[in-house]
VEXDREN-2710 file (C-alpha; in Angstrom, 1 decimal):
% VEXDREN-2710
k/r/px/py/pz
1/MET/0.0/0.1/-0.1
2/LEU/2.7/2.2/0.9
3/GLU/4.5/2.0/-2.4
4/LYS/0.6/2.7/-4.2
5/VAL/0.4/6.4/-1.8
6/LYS/4.6/7.0/-2.6
7/ALA/3.5/7.3/-6.1
8/ILE/0.8/8.9/-6.2
9/TYR/2.6/12.3/-3.7
10/ARG/5.3/11.9/-6.5
11/LYS/2.5/12.6/-9.2
12/TYR/1.2/15.0/-7.3
13/GLU/4.3/16.6/-7.0
14/ALA/5.2/16.4/-10.6
15/LEU/1.3/17.6/-10.7
16/GLY/2.8/21.3/-9.0
17/GLU/5.9/21.0/-11.0
18/ARG/3.6/21.5/-13.8
19/LEU/1.5/24.2/-12.7
20/SER/4.4/26.1/-12.7
21/ASP/5.2/26.3/-15.8
22/PRO/4.7/28.9/-17.8
23/GLU/4.1/26.6/-20.4
24/THR/1.4/25.5/-18.3
25/LEU/0.2/29.3/-17.6
26/SER/-0.4/29.6/-20.8
27/ASP/-3.3/26.9/-21.8
28/MET/-5.9/28.1/-19.5
29/ALA/-7.7/24.3/-20.4
30/GLU/-4.7/22.0/-19.1
31/TYR/-4.1/24.3/-16.4
32/THR/-8.1/24.1/-15.1
33/ARG/-7.6/20.4/-15.9
34/LEU/-3.5/19.9/-14.2
35/THR/-5.2/21.3/-11.1
36/LYS/-8.3/19.2/-10.8
37/GLU/-6.6/15.9/-11.1
38/ARG/-4.3/17.7/-8.1
39/ALA/-6.2/18.8/-6.3
40/GLU/-7.8/15.1/-6.4
41/ILE/-5.8/13.5/-4.8
42/GLU/-4.5/16.2/-2.7
43/GLU/-5.5/14.6/0.6
44/LEU/-4.0/11.3/0.6
45/ALA/-0.2/13.7/-0.5
46/GLU/-1.0/15.3/2.8
47/LYS/-1.5/12.7/4.8
48/TYR/1.4/10.6/3.3
49/ARG/3.7/13.8/3.9
50/ALA/2.8/14.0/7.9
51/TYR/2.9/10.5/7.4
52/ILE/7.2/10.8/6.8
53/SER/6.8/13.1/9.1
54/ALA/5.8/10.8/11.8
55/GLU/7.9/8.5/10.9
56/ALA/10.8/10.3/11.5
57/GLU/10.7/11.5/14.5
58/MET/9.5/7.6/15.5
59/ARG/12.2/6.9/14.4
60/ALA/14.8/9.6/15.9
61/ALA/12.6/8.7/19.2
62/PHE/14.0/5.3/19.4
63/GLU/16.9/6.3/18.5
64/GLU/17.7/8.9/21.8
65/ALA/16.1/6.0/23.7
66/GLU/18.7/3.6/23.2
67/ARG/21.7/6.5/24.0
68/GLU/19.0/7.3/27.6
69/SER/19.3/5.8/30.4
70/GLY/16.5/6.2/33.4
71/GLU/13.2/9.0/33.4
72/MET/14.8/10.2/30.3
73/ARG/15.3/6.7/27.9
74/THR/11.3/6.6/28.9
75/LEU/10.0/10.0/28.0
76/PHE/11.5/9.6/24.6
77/LEU/10.2/5.7/24.7
78/GLU/6.7/7.2/25.1
79/GLU/7.6/9.5/21.7
80/GLY/7.7/6.8/19.6
81/ASN/5.6/4.8/20.7
82/ALA/2.7/8.3/20.4
83/CYS/4.4/8.7/16.7
84/ARG/3.6/4.5/16.4
85/GLU/-0.6/4.4/16.9
86/LYS/0.1/8.1/14.4
87/LEU/1.7/6.1/11.9
88/SER/-1.3/3.7/12.3
89/ALA/-5.0/6.1/12.3
90/LEU/-2.4/7.1/8.9
91/GLU/-1.7/4.0/7.7
92/ASN/-5.8/3.6/8.3
93/GLU/-6.6/7.1/6.4
94/MET/-5.0/6.5/3.2
95/ARG/-5.8/3.2/2.9
96/ILE/-9.3/4.4/3.1
97/LEU/-8.5/6.9/1.0
98/LEU/-7.2/5.1/-1.7
99/LEU/-10.4/3.0/-1.7
100/PRO/-12.9/3.7/-5.5
101/LYS/-14.4/6.5/-5.4
102/ASP/-18.4/6.8/-6.8
103/LYS/-17.8/9.1/-9.8
104/ASN/-20.4/10.5/-8.4
105/ASP/-20.1/11.6/-5.4
106/GLY/-19.3/14.9/-6.7
107/ARG/-22.8/16.5/-8.0
108/GLY/-26.2/17.4/-7.5
109/CYS/-29.7/14.9/-7.3
110/THR/-32.8/14.7/-8.1
111/LEU/-34.6/13.8/-4.6
112/GLU/-38.4/11.9/-5.1
113/ILE/-40.0/10.8/-1.5
114/ARG/-43.7/8.3/-2.3
115/ALA/-45.7/7.6/0.1
116/GLY/-46.6/3.9/0.5
117/ALA/-48.2/1.7/3.0
118/GLY/-51.0/4.0/5.4
119/GLY/-53.2/5.4/3.0
120/GLU/-52.8/9.2/4.9
121/GLU/-50.8/9.3/7.3
122/ALA/-47.8/8.0/5.2
123/ALA/-49.1/11.1/3.0
124/LEU/-48.5/12.8/6.2
125/PHE/-44.8/10.9/6.7
126/GLY/-44.5/12.4/3.6
127/ALA/-44.3/15.9/4.1
128/VAL/-42.3/15.3/7.9
129/LEU/-39.6/13.6/5.5
130/TYR/-39.5/16.5/2.6
131/ARG/-39.4/18.9/5.4
132/MET/-36.3/17.4/6.9
133/TYR/-34.4/17.1/4.0
134/ARG/-35.1/20.5/3.3
135/GLY/-33.8/21.1/5.4
136/TYR/-30.6/18.9/5.7
137/CYS/-30.1/21.2/2.4
138/GLU/-31.0/24.5/4.1
139/LYS/-27.9/23.2/6.8
140/HIS/-25.5/22.5/4.1
141/ARG/-26.4/25.4/1.4
142/PHE/-27.5/22.9/-1.3
143/GLY/-30.4/24.5/-4.6
144/TRP/-33.1/23.0/-3.0
145/GLU/-36.0/23.4/-6.7
146/ILE/-39.1/21.7/-6.5
147/VAL/-40.4/19.7/-9.3
148/ASP/-43.8/18.6/-8.5
149/LEU/-45.9/18.2/-5.3
150/ASN/-48.0/15.8/-5.0
151/GLU/-50.2/16.9/-1.8
152/THR/-52.9/15.6/0.0
153/GLU/-55.6/18.7/1.9
154/LEU/-54.7/17.5/5.1
155/GLY/-50.9/18.2/4.2
156/GLY/-49.9/15.6/3.4
157/MET/-48.0/14.1/0.0
158/LYS/-48.4/11.8/-1.3
159/GLU/-45.5/12.8/-3.8
160/ALA/-42.7/14.6/-4.2
161/ILE/-40.0/15.3/-6.3
162/VAL/-36.7/18.3/-6.3
163/ASN/-33.4/18.4/-8.0
164/ILE/-30.9/19.1/-5.3
165/SER/-27.8/21.5/-6.2
166/GLY/-24.5/21.5/-4.4
167/LYS/-21.2/19.7/-4.7
168/GLY/-21.3/16.3/-2.8
169/ALA/-25.2/16.1/-2.3
170/TYR/-25.0/12.7/-3.7
171/GLY/-22.1/11.6/-1.8
172/ARG/-24.6/12.5/1.0
173/LEU/-27.8/12.5/0.5
174/LYS/-27.4/8.4/-1.9
175/TYR/-27.8/6.3/2.0
176/GLU/-31.3/6.9/2.4
177/SER/-32.6/5.0/-1.0
178/GLY/-34.8/3.4/1.0
179/VAL/-38.4/2.4/2.5
180/HIS/-38.5/4.6/6.1
181/ARG/-41.3/3.6/8.6
182/VAL/-42.6/5.9/11.3
183/GLN/-44.0/4.2/14.3
184/ARG/-46.6/6.8/15.8
185/VAL/-50.3/8.1/17.1
186/PRO/-52.4/9.6/14.2
187/GLU/-53.8/13.4/14.1
188/THR/-56.8/11.1/13.1
189/GLU/-56.7/8.7/15.4
190/SER/-59.3/8.7/18.2
191/GLN/-57.7/5.9/20.3
192/GLY/-54.4/6.9/20.4
193/ARG/-53.6/3.2/19.1
194/ILE/-50.0/4.2/17.0
195/HIS/-50.5/3.2/13.4
196/THR/-47.5/2.2/11.4
197/SER/-47.0/3.5/7.7
198/THR/-44.5/3.8/5.2
199/ALA/-42.8/6.4/2.3
200/THR/-39.8/5.7/-0.3
201/VAL/-37.0/8.0/-1.3
202/ALA/-35.5/7.2/-3.8
203/VAL/-32.1/10.0/-5.0
204/LEU/-30.7/9.5/-8.0
205/PRO/-27.3/11.3/-9.4
206/GLU/-27.5/14.4/-11.9
207/ALA/-26.7/13.4/-15.3
208/GLU/-24.8/15.9/-17.6
209/ASP/-26.0/16.4/-21.1
210/VAL/-23.2/14.6/-22.8
211/GLU/-23.6/11.4/-20.4
212/VAL/-27.8/10.6/-21.6
213/GLU/-27.9/11.8/-25.3
214/ILE/-32.2/12.0/-25.2
215/ASP/-33.8/11.9/-28.9
216/GLU/-36.7/14.3/-29.2
217/LYS/-39.0/11.2/-31.1
218/ASP/-38.3/9.6/-28.3
219/VAL/-40.6/11.4/-26.2
220/ARG/-44.2/12.2/-25.9
221/VAL/-45.1/16.1/-24.5
222/ASP/-47.9/16.7/-23.0
223/LEU/-49.5/19.5/-21.9
224/PHE/-52.5/19.7/-19.5
225/ARG/-53.4/22.8/-16.4
226/SER/-51.7/22.0/-13.2
227/SER/-53.0/21.0/-9.9
228/GLY/-53.9/22.9/-6.9
229/ALA/-56.2/23.4/-3.7
230/GLY/-58.4/25.7/-6.0
231/GLY/-59.4/29.1/-6.1
232/GLN/-56.1/30.8/-6.9
233/LYS/-54.3/28.3/-6.9
234/VAL/-55.7/26.8/-10.0
235/ASN/-54.0/26.9/-13.3
236/LYS/-56.5/28.9/-16.4
237/THR/-53.4/28.3/-19.0
238/GLU/-51.9/24.8/-19.5
239/THR/-48.5/24.7/-18.1
240/ALA/-48.0/21.7/-16.6
241/ILE/-45.8/19.0/-18.4
242/ARG/-45.7/15.4/-19.3
243/LEU/-42.7/14.1/-20.8
244/THR/-43.2/9.9/-21.4
245/HIS/-39.7/8.5/-22.7
246/PHE/-41.7/5.8/-25.2
247/PRO/-38.2/3.6/-24.7
248/THR/-38.1/2.4/-20.6
249/GLY/-41.7/3.9/-20.3
250/ILE/-40.1/6.7/-17.4
251/VAL/-43.0/9.0/-17.2
252/VAL/-42.1/12.6/-15.8
253/THR/-43.7/14.9/-14.7
254/CYS/-43.5/18.7/-13.9
255/GLN/-46.3/21.4/-12.8
256/ASP/-44.2/23.5/-10.0
257/GLU/-44.2/26.4/-12.2
258/ARG/-46.4/28.8/-13.7
259/SER/-43.9/28.4/-16.5
260/GLN/-44.6/26.3/-19.5
261/LEU/-40.9/26.3/-20.5
262/LYS/-39.6/26.4/-17.2
263/ASN/-42.0/23.1/-16.5
264/LYS/-39.9/21.3/-19.3
265/GLU/-36.9/22.5/-18.9
266/LYS/-36.7/20.6/-15.1
267/ALA/-39.0/17.7/-16.3
268/TYR/-36.5/17.4/-18.6
269/ARG/-33.6/17.7/-16.1
270/VAL/-35.6/14.5/-14.1
271/LEU/-36.4/12.5/-17.5
272/ARG/-32.1/12.9/-17.5
273/ALA/-31.2/11.5/-14.4
274/ARG/-34.2/8.8/-14.1
275/LEU/-32.8/7.4/-17.5
276/TYR/-29.1/7.9/-15.6
277/ASP/-29.8/5.4/-13.2
278/TYR/-31.7/3.4/-15.6
279/TYR/-28.6/2.6/-17.4
280/ARG/-26.4/3.4/-15.2
281/THR/-27.6/0.3/-13.2
282/ARG/-28.6/-2.3/-16.4
283/GLN/-24.9/-1.4/-16.4
284/ASP/-24.2/-3.8/-13.5
285/SER/-26.8/-6.3/-12.3
286/ALA/-25.1/-6.2/-8.8
287/GLU/-25.6/-2.8/-8.0
288/ALA/-29.2/-2.7/-10.0
289/LYS/-30.0/-5.5/-7.1
290/ASN/-29.3/-3.5/-4.7
291/ARG/-31.3/-0.8/-5.3
292/LYS/-33.7/-2.8/-6.1
293/SER/-33.8/-4.0/-1.9
294/LEU/-32.8/-0.4/-1.1
295/VAL/-36.3/1.2/-2.6
296/GLY/-38.4/-1.8/-2.6
297/THR/-41.9/-1.4/-3.0
298/GLY/-43.0/0.4/1.0
299/ASP/-45.1/-2.0/2.1
300/ARG/-44.8/-2.1/6.0
301/SER/-42.4/-5.3/6.0
302/GLU/-38.9/-3.2/4.2
303/ARG/-37.5/-0.4/5.9
304/ILE/-34.0/0.2/5.9
305/ARG/-34.6/3.1/9.0
306/THR/-38.1/3.0/11.9
307/TYR/-38.8/6.7/13.3
308/ASN/-40.6/5.6/15.9
309/PHE/-41.9/8.8/17.8
310/PRO/-43.5/7.1/21.2
311/GLN/-40.0/6.1/22.1
312/THR/-38.4/9.1/20.5
313/ARG/-35.9/6.9/18.5
314/ILE/-34.3/7.2/15.1
315/THR/-33.5/3.2/14.2
316/ASP/-31.0/2.7/11.1
317/HIS/-31.7/-1.0/10.0
318/ARG/-28.4/-1.1/8.1
319/ILE/-26.1/-0.6/10.7
320/GLY/-28.1/-1.3/13.9
321/LEU/-27.6/2.8/14.9
322/SER/-30.0/4.5/17.1
323/LEU/-31.1/8.0/17.7
324/HIS/-32.6/9.8/20.5
325/SER/-32.6/12.8/18.8
326/MET/-36.2/13.1/16.6
327/GLU/-36.8/16.9/17.5
328/SER/-33.8/18.2/15.7
329/PHE/-33.3/14.4/13.1
330/LEU/-36.1/16.3/11.5
331/ALA/-34.9/19.4/11.8
332/GLY/-32.3/18.4/9.2
333/ASP/-29.7/17.1/12.1
334/LEU/-28.7/14.0/10.1
335/ASP/-25.0/13.8/9.8
336/GLU/-25.1/11.6/12.4
337/MET/-26.0/9.5/10.7
338/ILE/-25.3/10.3/7.5
339/ASP/-21.8/10.4/8.7
340/ALA/-22.2/6.8/9.9
341/LEU/-23.7/5.0/7.7
342/ALA/-20.7/6.9/5.2
343/ARG/-18.3/4.8/6.9
344/ALA/-19.7/1.7/7.1
345/ASP/-19.7/2.0/3.7
346/ARG/-15.9/2.5/3.6
347/GLU/-15.5/-0.6/5.8
348/ARG/-16.9/-2.3/4.0
349/GLN/-15.5/-1.8/1.0
350/LEU/-11.9/-2.0/2.6
351/THR/-13.4/-6.0/4.3
352/GLU/-14.1/-6.6/0.4
END
C-alpha cells in the first residue's frame, strides 16, 4: 500500500511543478485540468507527508531512547510509541482514501419521496420527510428546486420530486434511498393507537448532458393544467408538462412553475437523471439488485430506517444505529447518521 501511496505522492509533486510552468499557465484549459487532477489526490498526498514526518520523529525518538537511561529514556520511548500509533492511524486513513470513489459523489441529485403503505398517515409522513430533507439542504447550503408536489387536503404528500444542487449533495444523500417506516399515533386516531406507515425515498445522481443523449422522437410531451387546492391556485392555462420516454416507459411530470418552458426544463432534468440511473444500474446487475432491495415496494415489512415517535428514537437497520434526537433529526440534523453510514460503507469496501 505504501508503495502505491508513494507513487501517487510523486505524481502530486510532479503536477505541482507542471502547474508552475509558464507554458501550462498560458493554456487555461490544461491548467484547469491539471488543477482538478492534483486536487483529487491532495488529501492523500498530505496524509503521506504527515506519515513521512511521523516516521522520522519515531525513528529519532527510539534512537535517543537507546542512548539515554532512566527518566529521559522513558520519555523518548513514550514519544516513539505515540508516533507509532499516529503512523497506524495514518495508514488506515490512507487505505480509506485509496478506495475507489463513486464518480457521482460530487454531483447534485434528484430526490423523490413517495407515500407507501398507510393511506393519509403515509402521506403525512412523506411531508415530514420532505421538510427534514429541505432542512438538511438549507444547513448545507444545497440548492432546493421543486419539480413536482402531489399534496393532500390534510397537508400530506403523496409524491414529491426535488432537484438538489451543490457539490457533494449526492454523496451525502445517497444513503437515504430506501423505505422509511414511521410508528406514531396519528392526529386522526381518536383512541390513541400507534399506527405504522411507510414512505419510499429514492436519490438519483444528476446526469450531465454528455452522459445521456435524449432523442426528442423518443419522448412524448403532453400539456395539461396544473392541479391545485382550488381558487387562485388552479392554473387557467396548460403550463404543466408530462414527458413519456417510449424506450424505457419512464414518465416525468412537472407542474410547479407557472411557465411552461421552465416546467419543461425541470422535467427534462429529472428524466435525464432517471435515464442515467436506469442505464447505470442495467450495466451493473449487482448494483441493480442492491437498488431494488433498498427502495423495495413500500410494504410495512420492508424498511431501512424506523422513526418511533413514542420513544423519540430513530433506528437505521442497516448499521443498527439508534439516535434519540427526533426533534433535531426531523429538523435536518442528519450528519451523525449519514457519517455513520458512510463509515460503514468504507469498512465494507475495505473488507471486500
